[in-house]
C-alpha positions in Angstrom: 145.0 126.3 59.7 143.4 122.9 60.2 144.0 123.1 63.8 142.5 126.6 64.2 139.3 125.4 62.3 139.2 122.2 64.5 139.4 124.4 67.7 136.9 126.8 66.4 134.3 124.1 65.7 135.0 122.6 69.2 134.3 125.9 70.8 131.0 126.3 68.8 130.0 122.7 69.8 130.7 123.5 73.3 128.6 126.7 73.1 125.7 125.0 71.6 125.7 122.2 74.2 125.7 125.0 77.1 122.6 126.6 75.6 120.4 123.6 75.8 117.5 123.9 78.0 118.0 122.4 81.3 115.1 120.5 83.0 113.4 122.7 85.5 113.6 121.9 89.2 110.5 121.1 91.0 110.7 123.5 93.9 107.1 123.2 95.1 107.0 123.1 99.1 105.3 120.3 100.9 103.4 121.6 104.2 102.2 119.1 106.6 100.7 119.4 109.9 98.3 118.4 112.7 95.9 120.1 114.8 95.5 118.7 118.3 93.9 119.4 121.5 95.2 119.8 125.0 95.5 116.1 125.2 97.4 115.6 122.0 94.4 114.1 120.4 94.0 115.1 116.7 90.9 117.1 115.9 89.1 116.3 112.7 87.4 118.6 110.1 89.5 121.8 111.4 89.7 124.3 108.5 93.1 125.3 107.5 93.5 128.5 105.4 96.1 128.9 102.8 96.7 132.7 102.2 99.2 134.0 99.8 100.6 137.3 99.1 103.3 139.4 97.4 105.8 141.7 98.7 105.6 145.1 97.4 108.2 147.7 97.0 108.9 149.1 100.4 105.9 147.5 101.9 105.2 144.3 103.9 103.4 141.4 102.4 99.9 141.7 101.9 98.1 138.2 102.4 94.8 137.4 100.8 92.7 134.4 101.2 93.8 131.5 98.4 92.4 128.1 99.5 91.0 126.1 102.0 91.6 122.4 103.3 90.4 120.2 106.3 92.2 118.1 108.6 91.4 114.3 108.4 90.1 111.9 111.1 93.6 112.1 113.0 93.8 116.1 113.0 96.3 115.9 109.9 96.4 118.1 106.9 98.8 118.2 104.2 99.4 121.0 101.1 101.6 121.5 98.2 102.6 125.1 98.0 103.6 125.9 94.5 106.9 127.7 93.9 105.2 130.8 92.0 106.9 133.7 93.4 104.2 134.4 96.2 104.7 134.3 99.8 102.5 131.8 101.7 101.1 131.6 105.2 98.8 128.7 106.8 96.3 129.5 109.4 94.2 127.2 111.8 90.5 128.0 111.9 89.0 127.7 115.5 86.0 125.5 115.8 83.3 126.3 118.1 84.0 125.3 121.7 87.9 125.7 121.3 90.4 128.5 121.5 93.8 128.7 120.2 96.9 127.8 122.3 99.6 130.0 120.5 99.8 131.6 117.2 97.1 130.4 114.7 99.1 131.6 111.5 102.5 130.7 110.4 104.5 131.7 107.4 105.7 129.0 105.1 109.5 128.6 104.8 110.4 128.6 101.3 114.2 128.1 101.9 116.3 126.0 99.3 118.9 123.7 100.7 120.9 121.4 98.3 118.8 122.4 95.4 115.4 121.2 97.3 112.9 123.1 99.3 112.6 122.0 102.9 109.6 120.2 104.3 107.3 122.7 106.5 105.7 121.1 109.5 103.2 123.3 111.0 101.3 122.2 113.9 98.4 123.9 115.8 97.2 123.3 119.3 93.5 124.1 120.5 92.1 123.9 124.1 88.5 123.0 124.9 
């Protein structure tokens, strides 16, 4: 009888241990990039548009303007995308006197590998 009680107490103690709240992982996504001209020189003060959207039932993601940031003196920007259930897209504004060489919007990859999100490097090239 004592052995059965001991086993019961042991099982109960393990069940309480497994019910403890585990620390939540930070799965925010770091997005970095550079805006350059045709000579690979960084362009400063370019507006980068952060858009976010939700995928609906049986419909494509509808993105809305969320936030803007600007590139630094080297043409570099960086942004931390929150892991909040939204899909994100990064778009490059086109300053006066420039045109876009390639796509001006890229979806943020929110893949998780080995319990970590991957770094997103999203570069844009403008031509004068």
